[in-house]
DRENMIVO-812262 format. One record per residue (C-alpha): residue number from 1; residue in one letter; x, y, z. Coordinates in steps of 0.05 Angstrom, whole numbers, padded with zeros to 5 digits. Layout:
N
R; num; residu; east; north; up
R; NUM; a; X; Y; Z
...
//
This chain:
100
R; num; residu; east; north; up
R; 1; m; 02827; 02476; 01344
R; 2; l; 02824; 02442; 01276
R; 3; h; 02789; 02380; 01303
R; 4; q; 02739; 02423; 01342
R; 5; g; 02721; 02462; 01279
R; 6; e; 02746; 02528; 01305
R; 7; v; 02793; 02537; 01245
R; 8; n; 02801; 02503; 01178
R; 9; l; 02863; 02468; 01150
R; 10; q; 02888; 02529; 01112
R; 11; i; 02884; 02573; 01174
R; 12; t; 02917; 02519; 01215
R; 13; r; 02977; 02524; 01169
R; 14; l; 02979; 02599; 01179
R; 15; i; 02976; 02591; 01254
R; 16; l; 03033; 02542; 01252
R; 17; q; 03075; 02591; 01213
R; 18; e; 03061; 02645; 01265
R; 19; l; 03079; 02597; 01321
R; 20; f; 03146; 02581; 01288
R; 21; q; 03162; 02655; 01288
R; 22; n; 03135; 02666; 01358
R; 23; p; 03141; 02600; 01397
R; 24; s; 03117; 02630; 01462
R; 25; e; 03050; 02649; 01431
R; 26; c; 02986; 02609; 01443
R; 27; p; 02951; 02582; 01381
R; 28; n; 02883; 02607; 01405
R; 29; n; 02911; 02677; 01417
R; 30; v; 02941; 02678; 01347
R; 31; a; 02874; 02658; 01316
R; 32; e; 02837; 02710; 01357
R; 33; s; 02886; 02767; 01344
R; 34; k; 02888; 02754; 01269
R; 35; n; 02812; 02743; 01265
R; 36; w; 02823; 02673; 01236
R; 37; k; 02768; 02636; 01273
R; 38; q; 02723; 02597; 01227
R; 39; i; 02653; 02624; 01212
R; 40; s; 02605; 02567; 01228
R; 41; d; 02541; 02604; 01245
R; 42; e; 02490; 02580; 01193
R; 43; g; 02452; 02646; 01194
R; 44; e; 02514; 02686; 01180
R; 45; i; 02537; 02639; 01126
R; 46; e; 02468; 02642; 01093
R; 47; k; 02473; 02718; 01090
R; 48; i; 02543; 02713; 01060
R; 49; c; 02518; 02663; 01008
R; 50; e; 02459; 02708; 00990
R; 51; a; 02505; 02767; 00981
R; 52; t; 02552; 02727; 00938
R; 53; l; 02496; 02702; 00894
R; 54; a; 02469; 02773; 00886
R; 55; a; 02538; 02799; 00868
R; 56; n; 02550; 02745; 00816
R; 57; p; 02487; 02739; 00773
R; 58; k; 02526; 02713; 00712
R; 59; l; 02553; 02654; 00751
R; 60; v; 02484; 02639; 00779
R; 61; a; 02453; 02642; 00709
R; 62; a; 02508; 02597; 00681
R; 63; y; 02497; 02546; 00737
R; 64; r; 02422; 02546; 00728
R; 65; g; 02433; 02541; 00653
R; 66; g; 02467; 02473; 00663
R; 67; k; 02540; 02491; 00674
R; 68; t; 02547; 02455; 00740
R; 69; k; 02623; 02466; 00745
R; 70; v; 02608; 02539; 00757
R; 71; f; 02585; 02519; 00826
R; 72; y; 02658; 02515; 00849
R; 73; a; 02670; 02586; 00825
R; 74; i; 02612; 02609; 00868
R; 75; v; 02640; 02571; 00927
R; 76; g; 02706; 02604; 00913
R; 77; e; 02674; 02673; 00915
R; 78; v; 02645; 02658; 00983
R; 79; a; 02714; 02635; 01007
R; 80; k; 02745; 02698; 00979
R; 81; s; 02694; 02743; 01012
R; 82; t; 02705; 02711; 01080
R; 83; e; 02781; 02706; 01072
R; 84; n; 02775; 02630; 01075
R; 85; r; 02742; 02632; 01143
R; 86; a; 02674; 02604; 01125
R; 87; n; 02659; 02532; 01141
R; 88; m; 02658; 02505; 01070
R; 89; s; 02614; 02445; 01085
R; 90; i; 02560; 02492; 01109
R; 91; v; 02572; 02538; 01050
R; 92; v; 02564; 02482; 01000
R; 93; e; 02500; 02458; 01034
R; 94; k; 02470; 02528; 01035
R; 95; l; 02489; 02544; 00963
R; 96; k; 02459; 02479; 00937
R; 97; k; 02393; 02496; 00971
R; 98; m; 02394; 02567; 00946
R; 99; l; 02410; 02548; 00874
R; 100; k; 02353; 02497; 00866
//
C-alpha cells in the first residue's frame, strides 16, 4: 500500500500498530475503516490548499514578504487539516504554484 501510494509512511506505521493488536485484520480493511487512505486527487488537494491559504493570510503575507521558511508552516497546516492524509509531494507542488 505504501509503495503504491495508497498510504503515506506515517499512516503505514499506524496500520502496523493496528495489525499488531488485531493480527487477523487485513491492512487494506484497516485503512478503509479508519479513513486513512491517502488523498492524491489533484483537484481535491488544490481545493484544500486554497482553503488553507485563505484561512492563514498572515502566513501567506509572511511568505510573500520574503520569509520562505513559513512555507513549511503552510504545508503543516494542510497536513493538519487532512489529518496527514494528503499526498505531500502534490501539496508542495500546488502550494508553490499558488504562492507565486
